C-alpha positions in Angstrom: -43.7 -56.0 27.9 -42.9 -55.5 32.0 -40.2 -53.8 32.9 -39.1 -53.7 36.8 -37.5 -51.1 38.2 -33.5 -51.0 38.3 -32.2 -52.3 41.8 -29.8 -49.7 42.5 -32.0 -46.7 41.9 -32.5 -45.2 44.8 -35.4 -43.2 45.4 -35.1 -39.2 46.1 -35.3 -37.3 49.3 -38.2 -35.0 48.8 -36.5 -32.0 49.1 -34.2 -33.1 46.0 -36.8 -31.4 44.5 -36.2 -28.3 45.8 -33.1 -25.6 46.2 -31.1 -26.3 49.2 -31.4 -22.9 51.3 -28.2 -21.0 51.9 -29.0 -20.5 55.3 -28.0 -23.9 56.8 -27.5 -23.0 60.2 -30.9 -20.5 60.9 -31.2 -18.9 65.0 -31.8 -21.4 67.3 -34.7 -20.7 70.3 -34.5 -22.9 73.4 -37.7 -24.9 74.7 -36.9 -23.0 78.0 -36.6 -19.4 76.5 -39.8 -20.5 74.1 -41.6 -21.8 77.2 -40.8 -18.4 79.0 -42.7 -16.9 76.0 -45.6 -18.5 77.3 -45.1 -18.6 80.8 -45.0 -14.8 80.7 -48.0 -13.8 78.9 -46.0 -10.9 77.6 -45.0 -12.6 74.2 -48.3 -13.4 72.8 -48.0 -16.6 70.1 -49.6 -15.2 66.6 -48.6 -11.6 67.4 -45.2 -11.4 68.8 -44.1 -15.0 67.7 -45.1 -17.5 65.1 -44.4 -21.2 65.5 -44.4 -23.6 62.7 -45.0 -27.7 62.9 -43.7 -28.9 59.9 -44.5 -32.4 60.4 -46.5 -34.6 57.7 -46.9 -38.8 58.2 -45.3 -37.7 61.6 -47.8 -35.7 63.0 -49.3 -37.4 65.3 -49.1 -37.0 69.5 -49.6 -33.4 69.8 -48.5 -29.8 69.2 -47.0 -27.1 71.1 -49.8 -24.7 71.6 -51.0 -22.7 68.4 -48.7 -23.8 65.7 -49.8 -24.0 62.2 -48.8 -26.9 60.7 -47.8 -26.6 57.0 -45.6 -29.9 56.0 -42.0 -29.2 55.0 -42.9 -31.2 51.6 -45.2 -28.1 50.6 -43.7 -24.9 52.8 -41.4 -24.2 50.0 -44.6 -23.1 47.5 -45.3 -21.7 50.9 -42.7 -19.2 51.3 -44.1 -16.1 49.9 -47.8 -16.8 52.3 -45.9 -16.6 55.0 -43.3 -13.9 54.4 -47.1 -11.9 54.4 -48.6 -13.2 56.9 -45.8 -12.8 58.8 -44.9 -8.7 57.8 -48.1 -7.7 57.2 -49.0 -8.9 60.7 -46.2 -7.7 62.3 -45.3 -11.3 63.7 -41.0 -10.7 64.1 -40.4 -14.4 64.8 -41.3 -17.2 62.9 -40.0 -20.6 64.7 -40.1 -23.9 62.8 -40.4 -27.0 64.5 -40.1 -30.9 63.5 -39.9 -33.9 65.3 -36.1 -33.5 66.1 -35.2 -30.2 64.7 -32.5 -32.3 62.6 -33.7 -32.3 58.6 -37.0 -30.9 58.2 -36.9 -27.6 60.6 -33.7 -26.2 60.3 -33.8 -26.6 56.1 -37.3 -25.1 56.2 -36.2 -22.2 58.6 -33.5 -21.8 56.2 -36.0 -21.8 53.3 -37.6 -19.0 55.2 -34.5 -16.8 55.8 -33.3 -17.4 52.4 -36.4 -15.8 51.2 -36.6 -13.0 53.4 -33.1 -11.9 53.3 -34.0 -12.0 49.3 -36.6 -9.8 49.4 -34.5 -7.3 51.6 -32.1 -7.5 49.0 -34.9 -6.4 46.3 -36.5 -4.0 48.7 -34.4 -2.6 51.2 -37.3 -0.1 52.2 -39.2 -3.1 53.0 -39.7 -3.7 57.1 -39.0 -7.4 56.3 -35.9 -7.5 58.0 -37.5 -7.2 61.1 -38.6 -10.4 60.9 -36.3 -13.8 61.6 -36.9 -17.3 61.6 -35.4 -19.2 63.6 -36.1 -23.1 64.9 -37.5 -24.3 67.9 -34.0 -26.8 69.7 -35.2 -30.2 70.0 -38.0 -29.8 68.0 -41.7 -31.2 69.6 -39.5 -34.8 71.2 -37.1 -32.2 73.0 -40.5 -30.5 73.8 -42.5 -33.3 75.3 -38.8 -34.1 76.6 -39.2 -31.2 78.4 -41.9 -32.8 81.6 -45.2 -32.1 82.0 -44.7 -28.1 82.3 -44.2 -28.4 79.0 -46.6 -30.7 78.5 -49.0 -28.5 79.1 -48.5 -26.4 76.3 -49.3 -29.0 73.9 -52.6 -28.7 71.9 -54.4 -32.5 71.3 -51.3 -34.3 72.9 -51.5 -37.5 73.7 -49.5 -39.7 75.9 -49.7 -42.9 74.7 -48.2 -41.6 71.3 -45.4 -40.4 73.4 -44.8 -43.6 75.6 -44.4 -45.3 72.8 -41.7 -43.2 71.1 -39.8 -43.4 74.2 -40.1 -47.2 74.6 -38.8 -47.8 70.9 
């Protein structure tokens, strides 16, 4: 006997199997401020800040220079490793972004902020309070929309992908 799926059954969003972040309004880094970090030479990616691109299926067209790609869909279980990486290397700021930072980026930054808070609560003498979680305002789309001075700080930039995105 063949069964059909009830048409009223809706597919759950990818994040439904994870807890909602307690931190719902993470710290925001403006694209201008991140660009200034790249240009100044005083703050280096991987040492003074860590960029995390949480896109998965839409990870195309390039990524902001020096970003790690940790898709939001699998990030939650990697939070302890990301935390250890940031604290053991002394990286004070982890900046998350997705396409536009309207969903995955804030969720990822919220989860990480919650994890930092939980570690601080259980280990008050830990240096974890020196690590902060933030989102990049506007995400990678906002970064590209900033124009040529932003685009030159992208790895694997594919102009054709972004032309399609802006015309649809």
